N, C-alpha and C positions, 0 to 999 in steps of 0.2 A: 425656133419652134415653128412649125407649119400648121398649127391647129386651125387657124382661120381658113387656110387652103383646104384642109381636110373637111371642114364643115360647110363649104360653100354650097353643097347640095341639100343641106338640112333646111327645114322650115325655120323662118326667122324666130318664131316663138320658142323653138327648141334650142337655138344656138346659145342663148344666155344661160340656160340651165346646164347644158353640156359643158360650157366654158367654166361655170362656177364649180361644177364637180371636178373638172380637171385641175383647176387652180388649187382647190382644197386638197386634193390628193398630192399634188406637187409640193405644197407647203407642209403637209403632214409628214412627208418623207424627209423634211429638214433641209430642203433646198433653199437657196437664197441667203441673204444676209441674216444672221441670227444674233443681232445686237441685243435682243432681250434675254439671251442666255445670261447676260450680266445682271445679277440680281438687283443691283442699284438702279438699272434702267427699268427692269420689270416692275420694281416697287414704285418708281416714280410714275410710270404709266398707270399703274393700278390706282395710285393716290389721285392722279389727275382725273380718272374716270369717276372716282368717289366724290371728288370735290364739288361737282355741279349736280350731283344726284339730289333730286327734290327741288332744284331751282331751274335748271335748263331742261332737265329730263328726269324721268323716273327710270332708274336703272333696275332691270330685272335679273340680268345675268351677264357675266363676262368671263373671259379667259385670256390671259396674256401668254401666248406661245412664244417660243424663241424667235420666230420670224414673222409673226402676225398676231392680230388681236381679234377676238370675237366679242361682240357687244350686242346686247338685247335691251333696248330702251324705248320709251315712248316720249317724244318731245313734249315739253310743257307748253302751255298756252303762250303764244308770242315767240316761240322758237321753232325752227325747222331743222331737219336732219342735216342739210347742207351747211348751215351755220354752225351747228354743234360739231360736226366732223371737222370743219375748217379750224375751229377754235382748239379742239383736242389735238389735231395733227400739228398745228402751228406751235402750240406750247410744248408738246412732248418732243417734237423733233428738235427744237432749240435746246431744250434741257438734255436730251439724250446725246446730242452732238457735243455739248459742253462736257458731259460726264465721260464720254468716250474719247474726247480730244480729237474730234474729226469735224469735217465740214461736208456740206453737200446734202443731197436728198436723203431723207431718212425713211419716209413713207412713200408708197406708190401714189401717183396722182389720184387715181380712182379708188373707189371702195364699192363693195357689193352690198346692196340693201334689198330687203324683202318687206313686203306688206304681210303682216300676220293676219290671217283670215278668220281664225276662230280659236277657242280655248285648246282644242286638240292640236292645232298647228303650233300655238304658243308653247305647249308642253313639249312637243317634238323638237322645236328649235332650242328651247332651254336645255333639254337633255343633250342635244348634239353639242352645244357650246360647252357645257360643263364636262362632258365626257371626251372632249377633243384631246386633252393630254393623255388619257388612257388609250385612246385609239392610236395616238402617235407613240405609244410605249414610253412615255415620260414618267409615268407613275402607275400604280396598280388600281387605285381608287380615285375618283374625281376629287374627293375631299382631301386627298393627300397633296394635291397641287396647290402650292402657296399663293399662286397668282390667279385666282379665280373665285367666283362667287360660291362654288361648292364648299371651299374651305371656310368661307365666312359663315355659311349656314351651320357648319359643324361646331363653331365656337359658341 
C-alpha cells in the first residue's frame, strides 16, 4: 500500500481521518485475517468485552466482525484506554491462538480511538458500530448479528 505516500500533501489533521476511513473500508470488504469468522473465537472475544463491563469500563456498544472489532466504552475511574486495550488484546489473542491452534500476532499493534464530543456524536458512533455488519453485508439488520450489542438489546 502506498497510502502514506498518497497523503503526503494532505494537512496533518486530515491524514488520520482519511487513513481511518480507508482502513475501515478495507476491513469492511473482508480483507485481512478473518479469524473471528470462527464463532468460538467471536464468542470468546464478546465474552471478554462483557467480562469487565462496569468494572474497568462502561460498555456502550460493540461489534465483532470477522477481521476486526468495534468497541464504544468509557473507562472507569482508575483505568485508561491503553491499559484496557492491552488487557483485552493480550487475553483474547492468547485464547484465540489456542482455539485456532496457531501462534503469532493476532491483533494489530495499534488501535483507532476517538474522543466522543457530545450526545449527537455518541449516537452516530453507536449507530456506525452496530450497523457495521449490515454495511459489510453480513446480515440484513443489526440485531441479527450475534456478535454485537444490537442483538443484546433485542433480547
